C-alpha positions as CSV (number, residue, x, y, z in Angstrom):
1,M,1.3,-11.0,-76.9
2,R,-2.4,-11.3,-77.2
3,I,-4.4,-10.1,-80.3
4,Y,-8.1,-9.4,-80.2
5,L,-9.7,-10.4,-83.6
6,D,-12.4,-8.1,-84.8
7,N,-15.1,-9.9,-86.8
8,S,-14.1,-7.9,-89.9
9,V,-10.8,-9.9,-89.9
10,I,-12.7,-13.3,-89.6
11,G,-14.8,-12.2,-92.5
12,R,-11.8,-11.4,-94.6
13,L,-10.3,-14.8,-94.0
14,L,-13.5,-16.3,-95.3
15,D,-13.3,-14.1,-98.4
16,I,-9.8,-15.4,-99.0
17,D,-11.0,-19.0,-98.8
18,R,-13.8,-18.2,-101.2
19,G,-11.5,-16.4,-103.7
20,I,-13.3,-13.1,-103.3
21,Q,-11.0,-10.1,-104.1
22,S,-11.5,-6.6,-103.0
23,L,-11.4,-3.4,-105.1
24,N,-10.4,-1.5,-101.9
25,R,-6.6,-1.0,-101.8
26,M,-6.3,-1.3,-98.1
27,L,-8.5,-4.3,-97.9
28,E,-6.6,-6.0,-100.7
29,E,-3.3,-5.3,-98.9
30,D,-4.7,-6.8,-95.6
31,M,-6.1,-9.8,-97.3
32,A,-2.8,-10.5,-99.0
33,V,-0.9,-10.7,-95.7
34,L,-3.5,-12.4,-93.5
35,P,-2.7,-16.1,-94.2
36,D,1.0,-15.6,-93.5
37,L,0.3,-13.3,-90.6
38,F,-1.7,-16.0,-88.8
39,K,1.0,-18.6,-89.5
40,A,3.6,-16.3,-88.1
41,C,1.5,-15.6,-85.0
42,V,1.0,-19.3,-84.3
43,Q,4.8,-19.9,-84.7
44,K,5.5,-17.1,-82.2
45,D,2.8,-18.4,-79.7
46,I,0.8,-15.2,-80.1
47,Q,-2.6,-15.8,-78.7
48,F,-5.8,-14.9,-80.5
49,C,-8.7,-13.6,-78.5
50,A,-12.3,-12.9,-79.4
51,S,-15.5,-12.6,-77.5
52,D,-17.7,-15.7,-77.4
53,D,-20.3,-13.1,-78.5
54,A,-18.5,-13.0,-81.8
55,G,-20.3,-16.2,-82.6
56,A,-23.6,-14.8,-81.4
57,E,-23.1,-11.8,-83.6
58,I,-22.4,-13.9,-86.6
59,E,-25.5,-16.0,-85.9
60,K,-27.6,-12.8,-86.4
61,L,-26.9,-13.3,-90.2
62,R,-28.4,-16.8,-90.3
63,H,-31.9,-15.9,-91.4
64,R,-30.5,-13.9,-94.3
65,R,-27.4,-15.9,-95.2
66,P,-27.3,-19.4,-93.6
67,E,-24.4,-20.6,-95.8
68,L,-22.3,-17.6,-94.9
69,T,-23.1,-18.0,-91.2
70,D,-22.0,-21.6,-91.2
71,A,-18.8,-20.7,-93.0
72,L,-18.0,-17.8,-90.6
73,M,-18.7,-20.0,-87.6
74,A,-16.3,-22.7,-88.9
75,K,-13.6,-20.0,-89.5
76,L,-14.1,-18.6,-86.0
77,Q,-13.8,-22.1,-84.5
78,S,-10.6,-22.8,-86.4
79,F,-8.6,-20.5,-84.1
80,T,-7.6,-21.1,-80.5
81,L,-9.7,-18.4,-78.9
82,V,-9.8,-17.3,-75.3
83,P,-13.4,-17.6,-74.0
84,I,-14.5,-14.1,-73.2
85,R,-18.2,-13.8,-72.6
86,H,-20.2,-11.1,-71.0
87,A,-23.9,-10.3,-71.0
88,T,-24.1,-6.7,-72.0
89,R,-27.5,-5.5,-71.0
90,Y,-28.5,-4.0,-74.3
91,N,-32.1,-5.0,-74.7
92,D,-31.8,-5.7,-78.4
93,G,-33.2,-9.2,-78.2
94,H,-29.7,-10.6,-78.5
95,H,-27.6,-10.0,-75.5
96,Y,-30.3,-9.5,-72.9
97,G,-30.2,-12.2,-70.2
98,M,-27.4,-14.3,-71.6
99,G,-25.8,-14.9,-68.2
100,A,-22.6,-13.5,-67.0
101,T,-19.7,-15.9,-67.4
102,Y,-16.9,-13.5,-68.0
103,A,-13.1,-14.0,-68.1
104,G,-12.3,-10.3,-67.5
105,N,-12.1,-8.1,-64.5
106,S,-15.6,-6.7,-64.1
107,P,-18.8,-7.0,-66.2
108,R,-19.9,-3.6,-64.9
109,K,-16.6,-2.0,-65.8
110,V,-16.9,-3.4,-69.4
111,D,-20.4,-2.0,-69.7
112,L,-19.2,1.4,-68.6
113,L,-16.2,1.4,-70.9
114,A,-18.3,0.1,-73.8
115,Q,-20.8,2.9,-73.3
116,E,-18.0,5.5,-73.2
117,L,-16.5,4.1,-76.4
118,N,-19.9,4.0,-78.0
119,D,-20.5,7.6,-77.3
120,F,-16.9,8.5,-78.5
121,L,-17.3,6.6,-81.8
122,L,-20.8,8.1,-82.4
123,R,-19.4,11.6,-81.9
124,K,-16.5,10.9,-84.2
125,T,-18.4,9.1,-87.0
126,R,-21.6,11.2,-86.8
127,I,-23.6,8.1,-87.8
128,T,-27.4,8.6,-87.8
129,K,-28.8,5.4,-89.4
130,D,-30.1,3.0,-86.7
131,A,-28.4,-0.1,-88.3
132,K,-25.0,1.7,-88.4
133,R,-25.5,2.9,-84.8
134,E,-26.1,-0.7,-83.7
135,A,-22.9,-1.7,-85.4
136,I,-21.0,1.0,-83.5
137,K,-22.4,-0.4,-80.3
138,W,-21.0,-3.8,-81.2
139,D,-17.6,-2.2,-82.1
140,A,-17.5,-0.4,-78.7
141,Y,-18.3,-3.6,-76.9
142,H,-15.5,-5.5,-78.6
143,L,-13.0,-2.7,-78.0
144,A,-14.0,-2.6,-74.3
145,V,-13.5,-6.4,-73.9
146,C,-10.2,-6.1,-75.7
147,K,-9.0,-3.5,-73.2
148,D,-10.4,-5.2,-70.1
149,T,-8.8,-8.6,-70.9
150,G,-5.4,-7.2,-71.4
151,C,-5.1,-7.8,-75.2
152,D,-2.2,-5.9,-76.7
153,I,-3.7,-5.2,-80.1
154,F,-7.2,-4.9,-81.6
155,L,-6.8,-6.3,-85.1
156,T,-9.3,-4.9,-87.6
157,C,-10.2,-4.4,-91.2
158,D,-12.9,-1.9,-90.2
159,Y,-11.2,1.2,-91.6
160,A,-14.1,3.7,-91.4
161,S,-15.3,3.4,-87.8
162,I,-12.4,1.8,-85.9
163,W,-9.0,2.0,-87.6
164,K,-9.6,5.6,-88.7
165,Y,-9.8,6.6,-85.0
166,R,-6.8,4.5,-83.9
167,E,-4.9,7.5,-82.5
168,P,-7.7,8.8,-80.2
169,L,-8.4,5.2,-79.2
170,K,-4.9,5.1,-77.7
171,L,-6.3,7.5,-75.0
172,F,-8.5,4.6,-73.9
173,G,-5.4,2.3,-73.8
174,I,-6.4,0.4,-77.0
175,E,-3.8,-0.2,-79.8
176,V,-5.6,-0.7,-83.1
177,K,-3.8,-2.1,-86.1
178,R,-4.5,-3.4,-89.6
179,P,-3.2,-6.8,-90.5
180,L,-0.6,-5.2,-92.8
181,E,0.7,-3.1,-90.0
182,L,1.0,-6.0,-87.6
183,S,2.7,-8.1,-90.3
184,K,5.3,-5.4,-90.9
185,E,5.8,-5.0,-87.2
186,L,6.4,-8.8,-86.7
187,Q,8.8,-8.8,-89.7
188,N,10.8,-5.9,-88.3
189,T,11.0,-7.7,-84.9
190,D,12.3,-10.8,-86.7
191,S,15.0,-8.8,-88.6
192,S,16.0,-6.8,-85.6
193,A,16.5,-10.0,-83.6
194,L,19.2,-11.2,-86.1
195,P,22.8,-10.7,-85.1
């Protein structure tokens, strides 16, 4: 099994390390299971995947929050991640001209799927603010890379713009789960394997 880590999950791991608690019930539940979930996945040889661009996305915070950026980068590097890198041609001053070392099937295919997912999510969420629309573009890119590289699950704590649309995202062949859902699924697998 391969699990694609959304940046929202990496951020929650940092929150746990820093002792930050959430007032959101779903987020509190997910943060409670994350440490044990990652241990269980390591014991079961479940592979964690993320785009190399996850680091580049985190770096965008450096000018505002350098200490947070350093901590997130350290957390990202603490996992064994499959190098997945692709130069999406969004001219936002970030991806443009990065080069195209990519471990998936086809950079063009990922661009097309990312655009289709972006359009789908924008229609569903009806977001109008530019910053939020930019975040949706990133979400769509990560979902496309997850699909193209054959990951089984897209693990997220982004409830509003990804997890909420988990059922229609199945039409794209993408299985979206919260950490709590994956934790329960792994526990049920363990108990059903008992004689």
